[in-house]
C-alpha positions, -999 to +999 in steps of 0.1 A: +144-030+011+169-053-008+202-039-010+211-048-049+175-029-057+170-057-080+131-057-090+127-095-093+136-102-057+113-124-036+097-093-017+060-108-018+070-144+002+092-124+028+064-101+035+041-130+037+062-150+062+064-115+085+029-110+087+019-149+091+040-147+122+019-120+134-016-130+125-027-139+160-025-104+170-046-090+144-072-107+120-096-083+110-076-073+074-045-074+057-025-062+028+007-055+009+023-030-016+050-041-035+072-019-057+090-027-086+083-044-122+091-082-116+059-095-117+058-135-119+039-147-148+015-116-145+005-123-112-009-086-103-017-073-139-039-104-143-054-104-110-093-114-118-110-080-117-142-071-142-153-039-155-185-029-139-213-008-148-243+002-124-275-019-126-303+008-119-332-018-119-316-041-091-295-013-074-263-031-079-232-035-099-224-063-124-196-075-145-199-060-180-173-089-192-188-115-204-155-134-208-149-153-175-117-169-187-092-175-157-061-173-179-036-151-163-017-144-190-047-138-214-056-108-191-021-096-189-019-088-227-041-063-225-011-041-209+001-022-237+024+004-218+052-008-193+041+014-166+004+025-171-012+048-148-034+022-126-065+032-103-077+007-078-107+012-059-135-011-043-172-013-051-201-022-027-221-048-045-254-057-022-234-057+011-199-072-009-173-055-019-155-058-052-119-054-059-114-032-094-088-021-113-086-001-144-061+013-165-061+049-173-050+064-202-025+095-191-004+120-204+007+157-191-022+169-214-049+145-198-041+150-163-072+169-159-091+144-173-078+118-152-085+141-120-124+145-134-122+106-140-114+100-102-137+127-090-166+109-110-158+076-091-155+090-059-189+108-059-205+077-062-217+065-027-207+028-039-173+033-045-142+040-025-109+047-043-076+026-028-048+034-049-033+054-079+002+037-093+025+030-119+053+012-105+031+001-072+014-034-066-012-026-037-038-051-028-057-055+004-090-070+017-107-082+050-096-116+061-064-134+070-028-135+053-036-167+041-070-153+024-050-125+008-024-148-007-051-171-022-068-142-039-034-125-051-009-147-052+014-124-027+038-149-022+044-149-060+049-109-063+085-098-069+100-065-067+128-044-050+109-035-015+074-034+001+052-030+034+026-052+046+003-050+076-023-068+097-052-047+110-076-051+141-103-026+140-104+002+166-124+032+154-135+024+118-156-003+103-139-036+088-140-031+053-114-038+026-109+002+020-104+006+057-075-021+055-038-012+051-019+001+032-033+033+025-026+054-005-036+085-024-045+100-058-026+132-049+006+115-063+009+080-075+030+051-059+025+066-023+018+037+004+015+037+042+008+012+068+005+024+106+001+015+139-013+037+164-034+069+164-033+102+150-049+121+176-050+153+156-060+138+124-091+161+121-069+190+121-044+177+099-068+164+075-089+198+074-058+218+063-051+194+038-089+194+024-087+232+022-055+231-001-080+207-026-066+174-017-094+144-016-096+119+009-119+088+007-121+073+037-125+082+078-092+064+088-065+084+105-040+066+087-050+079+052-039+116+062-001+103+064-001+096+029-017+127+016+003+148+040+035+131+025+022+138-011+017+175-003+052+178+008+067+163-019+049+186-042+059+214-021+099+204-019+103+170-031+125+162-002+110+127+013+133+125+044+121+162+051+084+150+044+085+127+070+099+145+097+074+174+090+048+149+096+065+133+129+067+171+140+033+181+130+013+148+142+003+142+176-007+108+193+012+072+199+021+062+164+045+040+142+040+041+103+061+027+073+058+046+043+072+033+010+078+053-029+094+037-058+127+047-045+121+050-004+108+031+025+107+052+059+103+041+094+087+070+115+078+066+152+060+095+170+082+120+187+077+103+223+084+068+211+051+056+224+051+028+196+075+001+187+096+000+155+123-025+149+149-026+119+171-054+111+194-067+086+199-102+067+230-105+049+216-128+022+221-161+013+256-162-002+261-204-004+227-209-022+221-173-037+185-178-029+183-140-021+207-107-018+208-091+014+182-069+028+168-046+055+135-053+074+116-035+097+086-048+116+067-037+154+078-072+168+114-084+169+100-121+161+089-111+128+124-100+117+137-134+133+118-153+107+132-140+080+165-139+092+171-101+098+185-105+128+220-082+124+223-044+130+190-046+152+182-010+160+154+010+172+152+042+155+147+074+173+114+088+183+108+118+156+134+108+133+127+090+102+146+058+093+152+061+061+160+036+032+166+050-004+180+037-037+180+055-070 
């Protein structure tokens, strides 16, 4: 997280460097979530995402957009509100996965309609919901860090803070929707990346489902995002939400979670998984970037981006919080 909270900081470039330095450890999939409004030339809004419709004859999805223009600026002109609700999802199409995003008209009076729309999509066995956002840019896919950048121009993404992840599958399929970060539709703009295992995942998920919250995958990491959203709806205290998860969850884990105003690093109560925080004081001479805090599971990732001051390992079970208004 950048100390000046500038939405135009080079978050994508820094995350890209950190993840690339750890690529040898995990090569199944990768993803990032970046917060703020500092899109570079519409890099995020203009990712080539088609409007799809189902072809019942051929049993597949196809594009209903005949305009195949790659002009990023042209696509980005379709945005009519500075912070529209964006719904991201993956569509399975004859063994391939298409990354899709739509802007959803939203107001306090139309929340029920939005919920029904999401429900209709989720009921389709070919579709997996991935994110709901207003201030968050979440992109993920199978493949390497370089593949993600080639597809979504991660290095050009700017904002105030973000999180990223490299995945090696241990218990679930290698698909784009099982890549991290995980999000939720309970509340917009929550992203989680997770290392380890939530061994009482089924218990936590069942309790949340009884409260009416939807899940879209079978990955244990998703329960963190939904749990946090539930806690925020109950009391609104983000640090308390993370503390409650650390108290409630079993198993060896470290996770990073981000909202538009926070980043947290949380380790399990016994400290079974690593998590390290470092500080980069900024480049005062060339003024290429301001001071920022970085978090990782390996010190070498912090070294690469110069976050070598104030190194600390947060206490097990106690969230290390970074906040801005």
